C-alpha positions in Angstrom: 76.1 -110.5 -7.5 75.3 -106.9 -8.3 79.0 -106.1 -8.0 79.9 -108.8 -10.5 77.1 -107.8 -13.0 78.3 -104.1 -12.9 82.0 -104.9 -12.9 83.7 -103.7 -16.2 85.8 -106.9 -16.4 83.1 -109.5 -15.3 84.6 -112.1 -17.7 87.2 -112.6 -14.8 84.6 -114.1 -12.6 83.1 -117.6 -12.4 80.2 -118.3 -10.2 79.8 -121.9 -8.9 76.3 -123.2 -7.9 74.6 -126.4 -6.9 71.9 -127.8 -9.2 69.5 -129.6 -7.0 67.8 -131.5 -9.9 71.1 -132.9 -11.3 72.7 -133.1 -7.9 76.1 -131.7 -8.9 78.0 -128.3 -9.1 78.2 -126.2 -12.1 80.4 -123.1 -13.0 79.3 -120.2 -15.2 81.3 -117.3 -16.5 80.5 -113.8 -15.1 80.0 -112.4 -18.5 77.0 -114.6 -19.0 75.1 -113.0 -16.0 72.4 -110.9 -17.5 70.5 -109.7 -14.6 70.0 -110.1 -10.8 66.3 -110.0 -9.9 64.6 -110.8 -6.5 67.1 -113.4 -5.3 67.5 -115.0 -8.8 70.5 -114.9 -11.3 69.4 -114.5 -14.8 71.9 -116.2 -17.0 72.4 -116.6 -20.8 72.2 -120.1 -21.9 75.0 -121.6 -24.0 73.1 -121.3 -27.2 72.3 -117.5 -26.6 68.6 -117.8 -27.4 67.5 -118.9 -23.9 67.9 -117.9 -20.2 68.5 -119.9 -17.1 67.2 -118.9 -13.8 69.5 -119.8 -10.8 68.4 -119.0 -7.2 71.1 -116.9 -5.4 70.9 -119.3 -2.3 72.2 -122.1 -4.6 75.4 -120.1 -5.2 78.4 -121.8 -3.2 81.5 -119.9 -4.5 82.6 -116.9 -6.7 86.1 -117.1 -8.2 88.0 -114.2 -9.7 91.0 -115.1 -11.8 90.9 -118.6 -10.4 91.1 -117.5 -6.8 88.3 -117.6 -4.3 86.5 -114.2 -4.1 83.6 -115.4 -2.0 82.7 -118.7 -0.5 79.5 -119.9 1.5 
C-alpha cells in the first residue's frame, strides 16, 4: 500500500476491498488514498470533505491499468 501511495501515477491503481457492514466488494481509485497508518488505509470520501478508514486486511485485490497487480 505504501508503494501505491508513493507512486507518481497512482491514479492507474484500483484497490478492491470487502465491506463487512454492507456485505459486498467496493473499488476505490489509488489517487484517493491519502495515508497508510497502522494497518489502515485513509481514503478521501467522494465529497472531498470526509475520510473513510479501511482496514488493510479487508483489501482483496489491487489492479493496475485493469490488470491484477496483487491478489489475496
